[in-house]
N, C-alpha and C positions, 0 to 999 in steps of 0.2 A: 442448615446443612453443615456437617463437620468437614474440617479441612481435608481429612484423609479420604473423604468420599468425592472430592472434587477432582476433575481431570488435571493432570500434571503438565503434559506437553501435547500439542496438537499432533494429529497423525502425520502431518507433513514435516514434523521435526522442528527443532529450535536451534540447531547447531550453528546456522549461519546468521543468527540474529545480530551478533556484534558486527559482522561485516556489513550487513544491511544498514544498521544504525550509523556506521561511519559513512556509508554512501549517502544516506539521507542528510546527515549533518554537513558534509562537504558540499553537496549540491545546493542546499539552502543557503549556506554561508556564501557561496559564490554569487547566487542570484539576489540575495536579500540583504547581505551585509552583516556585520558582526553584532548589530543592535538586536537581532532576533534572539540572542542568548538571554536578553533581559526580560523577555516576554513570557506570556502564558501559552503553553503548548498543549494541544489535544491530539491524542493518537486514537483515531476511530478504527474499531475492529482490531484492537491491540492483541487479541489472543492471550497467550500466557504471560505477556508483558515484557518479553526480552528486549525489544527495541526501545520501549519507553524507559526501561531500567538503565540501558546503556547510554541513553541521552540525558538522563536525570542529572549527572554531574556537570553537564555542559550548560544547562538552562536554569532559569529562575524557578519555574514551576511547570510540571507536566502532569496531565490527567490522561489515563488510559480508559477507553470505553470498549466493552465487549458484551455480546448478548448473553454470555454465560460466565460465571465466576471460575477462576483457576486457582489451584492450590498454591502456586508460588507467588501469588499476589501478596500474601501476608509477608513472605520473606523479602520481597522487593521493597515494600513500603517500610519495613523495619530498617532496611539498609539505607534508604533515601527518604529523608523527611519531606522533600519537596515533591514526592511522587504519590499520587492517589489513583485508585481504580474505581470505576463505576460500572455496575452491571446493568445493561440496558441497550437500547437500540435507537437509531436515528428516527424511527417512526413511532416512538413512544408518545402517548398522549401527554404525559407529564414531561416537561423539558428536563433533560439531564444537564445541559450546559446553557447558561443564560445567553441570550442573543447578544451579539457583538461583544463577547467577552474573551475571545481567543485571538492571540497575535499570530500564531502558527498552528496549522492543522496538518496532520499526517494521515493520508488515506492510501495505505500501501496494500495492494492486492486485496481490495475489498469490493470494488464495484461489481465484480463478476459473481459475487456470492449473495447479493441482496436481490429481493424480488422487484424492487423499484429503484433502479440506480439514479433516475432523474430526481427523485425525492431525496436521495442521499446527497446529490450535488446541491440541492436547495438548502439542506441542513447545514452543509459546510458554509455556504454563503451566509446563512442566518447567524451562525455562531462566530464567524470571523468579524473582527473589527474592520472598519473601513481602512483600506490599504494593507490589510493582513494577507498572509501568504499560505498556500497549501501545497504540500508535496503530494502529487496524485499519480500513482503508478498502478499498472495492471497489465494483464496479458492481451495479446493480439489475436483476434479470431482468424486472421488470414495466415498466421504462421502455422505450418502443417503439423507441428507436434503439439498436442494438448499438454500443457505444462504441469497439470496436477496428476495425471495418470501416465504421462510419457508414451502415449499411443499416437500414431499418425492418423489424421483425418477424422477421428471419431467425433470431434466437436463440430464437424461440418454436417453430420447426419442428424436426422430426428433423434431425440434423446432415447426414446424407447428402442429404436433400431440399434443405436450405438451400444447401449448397455447389453442388449441381447447378443449382439455380435461379439462383444468382449467375453461374455459368459460362455458362449459357444466355443470360443477359441481358448478357453481355459483360464482367463484372467481372473484373479482374485480382487482386482481393483475396480470392477464395474460400478460398485456402489459409491466409489469416490469420484465418479464423473458427475459432479454436482455444481460445476461452475459454468456460467453463461457469459462468455466474453463477447466483445464487439470489435469493430474495426476502427481505424484511426479517425476516419471522417465522421462517423456517427458519434464517437466519443467527444470529438471537438465540438460537434453541434450541441451536445449537452452542456458543455462548459462555457462556450462563448457568450451566451446571453447574460452570464453572471460575472465573468472574470476576463482579465487579460491573460492569455494563455501563451506560455513559452515552452517549446519543445526542448527538454533537457537531455535527450538521448545523446546528442553529439558531445556535450560536456562530460557526461558520465563515461562514455567510451574513451574519449581523449584523455581522461584522467583515471583510467581503470586501475593503474598501479596504486595510486593514492587511495582508491576505493577498496583496495586489498583483494581484488579479484586476481587470480593467478593462472587461469586457463589460457592455453595457447591461442585459441580463437580470439579472446578478448584482447590479448596483448598484440595480436596482429591487426585487429580492427582499429586500434588507437592511433595507427599511423595514417589513417585516411583523413583527408581534410574534412572539417566540420560541415561545409556545404554538401558534400557527398553523403555524409552520415544523415544529415537532415533530410535529403531527398529520399533516402531509402528507409526512413523511419516507419512509414506506413506498412512495411513488410518485415519489420524487426520482430523478434520474439515477444517483445512487450514495449510498453510506453512509460515514459517518465515525463510528466508535465510539472512545471512550477507555475501555479496559477495565482493571480493577485486580484483581490477584491477591489473594485473601484473605490477611491477615497471619497 
């Protein structure tokens, strides 16, 4: 397949990738320490590769994985010798990444897009070295606004009903309602058999300026004490966990 026939950017855009990369970096640095910079990183569901590319100058090696190839992968790998991309999925019969070969895994906004998220969790566990870390983030089913189409409540309805409702009301984004999120407690139940799980939402919000978010709501929330933010995480727009594989 020729480069010019490949997709360039995902439909959800790539403008905020540098900001998200900084948030991931500062969060992992806080919980894992500076030694993570010397390890091998794997970005699962990397899309067009913007986050992996922004992290490449900070780490020893980083590998991006996505089910489809993207045009800008060639440019990113030319710019960063320690960055590679692999086309494939966590459920491939042929392993993309050797077991226990990754020091750090990024799984950012991925779980809601895969047909078997528990198998995704197992894949992360398999490729991480003992004591390795994963940045695991995604949306919250209980938050009333669906974050991919920005409609209220549609993700609480049966999917066929939701898409028909959106089409009836004139939305052109009905076909983009393709994510299946879950709630805080179910997500933790997937992770806890394999990892030590830390809720990183309070840290992210308390350090929102360092993370380069500039919205008024974020700047207001950062003044709340961490225990309050921790208590309200099950009802937040999304989750950020730092999970650690047992040594």
